SEDOPA-589137 format. One record per residue (C-alpha): x, z, y; residue in one letter; residue number from 1. Coordinates in steps of 0.1 Angstrom, whole numbers, plus 2048, in hexadecimal, padded with zeros to 3 digits. Layout:
+-----+-----+-----+------+------+
:   u :   w :   v : resn : resi :
+-----+-----+-----+------+------+
:   X :   Z :   Y :    A :  NUM :
...
+-----+-----+-----+------+------+
END
This chain:
+-----+-----+-----+------+------+
:   u :   w :   v : resn : resi :
+-----+-----+-----+------+------+
: 3EC : A33 : 4E2 :    M :    1 :
: 40A : A3A : 4F1 :    Q :    2 :
: 412 : A3D : 514 :    L :    3 :
: 42D : A2F : 522 :    Q :    4 :
: 444 : A40 : 539 :    Q :    5 :
: 43D : A27 : 558 :    N :    6 :
: 417 : A21 : 54F :    T :    7 :
: 405 : A27 : 56C :    P :    8 :
: 3E0 : A38 : 56B :    V :    9 :
: 3C6 : A1F : 574 :    S :   10 :
: 3B7 : A18 : 58E :    K :   11 :
: 397 : A20 : 57C :    A :   12 :
: 3A4 : A45 : 56F :    A :   13 :
: 3B4 : A4A : 58E :    L :   14 :
: 397 : A49 : 5A9 :    W :   15 :
: 380 : A60 : 58C :    A :   16 :
: 392 : A79 : 58C :    G :   17 :
: 39F : A7C : 5B3 :    R :   18 :
: 376 : A79 : 5B7 :    V :   19 :
: 373 : A9A : 59B :    L :   20 :
: 38B : AAB : 5A6 :    S :   21 :
: 383 : AA5 : 5C8 :    A :   22 :
: 35C : AB4 : 5BC :    L :   23 :
: 36F : ACF : 5AA :    V :   24 :
: 386 : AD9 : 5C6 :    T :   25 :
: 36B : ADC : 5DB :    L :   26 :
: 352 : AED : 5C9 :    L :   27 :
: 36F : B05 : 5C6 :    L :   28 :
: 37B : B09 : 5ED :    L :   29 :
: 354 : B0E : 5F6 :    L :   30 :
: 352 : B2B : 5DC :    D :   31 :
: 374 : B3E : 5EB :    A :   32 :
: 36A : B3B : 612 :    I :   33 :
: 34B : B48 : 605 :    M :   34 :
: 35C : B65 : 5F4 :    K :   35 :
: 377 : B69 : 612 :    I :   36 :
: 360 : B68 : 62D :    V :   37 :
: 342 : B79 : 616 :    R :   38 :
: 324 : B68 : 61C :    V :   39 :
: 30B : B81 : 613 :    Q :   40 :
: 304 : B68 : 5F2 :    A :   41 :
: 321 : B6F : 5E8 :    A :   42 :
: 321 : B98 : 5EB :    V :   43 :
: 302 : B99 : 5DD :    E :   44 :
: 30B : B7A : 5BD :    G :   45 :
: 32A : B97 : 5BB :    T :   46 :
: 314 : BB5 : 5BB :    A :   47 :
: 2FD : BA9 : 5A0 :    K :   48 :
: 31C : BA4 : 58E :    L :   49 :
: 31F : BC5 : 58E :    G :   50 :
: 344 : BC3 : 59E :    Y :   51 :
: 34C : BD8 : 5C4 :    P :   52 :
: 348 : BC8 : 5E4 :    D :   53 :
: 368 : BCC : 5E8 :    N :   54 :
: 375 : BB4 : 5D1 :    V :   55 :
: 364 : B98 : 5DE :    L :   56 :
: 380 : B8A : 5FD :    V :   57 :
: 3A1 : B90 : 5E2 :    P :   58 :
: 390 : B7C : 5CA :    I :   59 :
: 384 : B63 : 5E3 :    G :   60 :
: 3AB : B5D : 5ED :    I :   61 :
: 3B3 : B5F : 5C4 :    I :   62 :
: 39D : B39 : 5C1 :    L :   63 :
: 3A7 : B2F : 5E2 :    L :   64 :
: 3C9 : B32 : 5DE :    V :   65 :
: 3C7 : B21 : 5BC :    C :   66 :
: 3B4 : B07 : 5C9 :    V :   67 :
: 3CE : AFF : 5E2 :    I :   68 :
: 3E4 : AFB : 5C4 :    L :   69 :
: 3D1 : AE5 : 5B0 :    Y :   70 :
: 3C5 : ACE : 5D1 :    A :   71 :
: 3EC : AC9 : 5D4 :    I :   72 :
: 3F2 : AA8 : 5BE :    P :   73 :
: 419 : AC7 : 5BA :    R :   74 :
: 40B : ADC : 5B3 :    T :   75 :
: 3E6 : AD3 : 5A0 :    S :   76 :
: 3F1 : ADB : 57C :    V :   77 :
: 3FF : AFE : 584 :    L :   78 :
: 3DC : B01 : 595 :    G :   79 :
: 3C6 : AF4 : 57C :    A :   80 :
: 3DB : B10 : 566 :    V :   81 :
: 3D1 : B29 : 57E :    L :   82 :
: 3AE : B1F : 589 :    T :   83 :
: 3A2 : B1D : 560 :    T :   84 :
: 3B2 : B41 : 560 :    G :   85 :
: 39D : B4C : 57F :    Y :   86 :
: 37D : B34 : 56E :    L :   87 :
: 385 : B4A : 54F :    G :   88 :
: 37E : B67 : 55B :    G :   89 :
: 361 : B5E : 56D :    A :   90 :
: 357 : B53 : 547 :    V :   91 :
: 35B : B76 : 53F :    A :   92 :
: 346 : B82 : 55D :    T :   93 :
: 32A : B70 : 551 :    N :   94 :
: 32F : B7B : 52C :    V :   95 :
: 32A : B9D : 53A :    R :   96 :
: 311 : B98 : 54E :    A :   97 :
: 2F8 : B87 : 530 :    G :   98 :
: 2FE : B68 : 542 :    L :   99 :
: 2FB : B40 : 531 :    P :  100 :
: 31D : B34 : 529 :    L :  101 :
: 318 : B17 : 530 :    A :  102 :
: 2F9 : B18 : 53C :    G :  103 :
: 2F1 : B07 : 561 :    Y :  104 :
: 303 : AED : 577 :    I :  105 :
: 31A : B01 : 586 :    L :  106 :
: 324 : B16 : 563 :    S :  107 :
: 34E : B1D : 56A :    P :  108 :
: 353 : B0C : 543 :    V :  109 :
: 344 : AE7 : 554 :    Y :  110 :
: 358 : AEF : 575 :    V :  111 :
: 379 : AF8 : 55D :    G :  112 :
: 36D : AD3 : 549 :    I :  113 :
: 369 : AC1 : 56A :    V :  114 :
: 38C : AD6 : 57C :    L :  115 :
: 3A3 : AC4 : 55C :    W :  116 :
: 392 : AA5 : 556 :    L :  117 :
: 39C : A9A : 57B :    G :  118 :
: 3B7 : AA3 : 57C :    L :  119 :
: 3C4 : A8F : 555 :    Y :  120 :
: 3B4 : A6E : 55E :    L :  121 :
: 3C7 : A75 : 581 :    R :  122 :
: 3E3 : A87 : 572 :    N :  123 :
: 3FD : A70 : 55B :    L :  124 :
: 416 : A8C : 555 :    Q :  125 :
: 3F6 : AA3 : 54A :    V :  126 :
: 3EA : A85 : 533 :    R :  127 :
: 40C : A84 : 524 :    R :  128 :
: 40A : AA7 : 516 :    V :  129 :
: 3E5 : AAA : 50D :    V :  130 :
: 3E0 : A85 : 4FD :    P :  131 :
: 3BB : A84 : 4F8 :    L :  132 :
: 3C2 : A6D : 4DC :    L :  133 :
: 3E0 : A6D : 4BD :    Y :  134 :
: 3EE : A4D : 4B4 :    D :  135 :
: 3FC : A5D : 492 :    N :  136 :
: 3DB : A6E : 481 :    L :  137 :
+-----+-----+-----+------+------+
END
């Protein structure tokens, strides 16, 4: 299946991508805000993972910037790449803390998959760069 230059994304794929992207964006925005305003659960969770108290707000700001970039269509690919890096740090933290990699619904592994799937479904340029099907195999 070769994508033509002017082939639009189908309405179903576009809306599925928007919904998935919106869900991930809202989830990560909530996480960032909880860190920035220092909600008690975020403070306790960060401490349980072995991080000092003073890194919570900077981590929240970094996540907020990544998510805002992801939410803006013109910068969504950059935002996805940066958010993937952030989620990679979350995966490493979970491994270090002895938590399962993908044993719970909000695992950073699953969040990253949904983040990229949403972008893939709504962005034709991403589909061109990362085709899931190849004609010449």
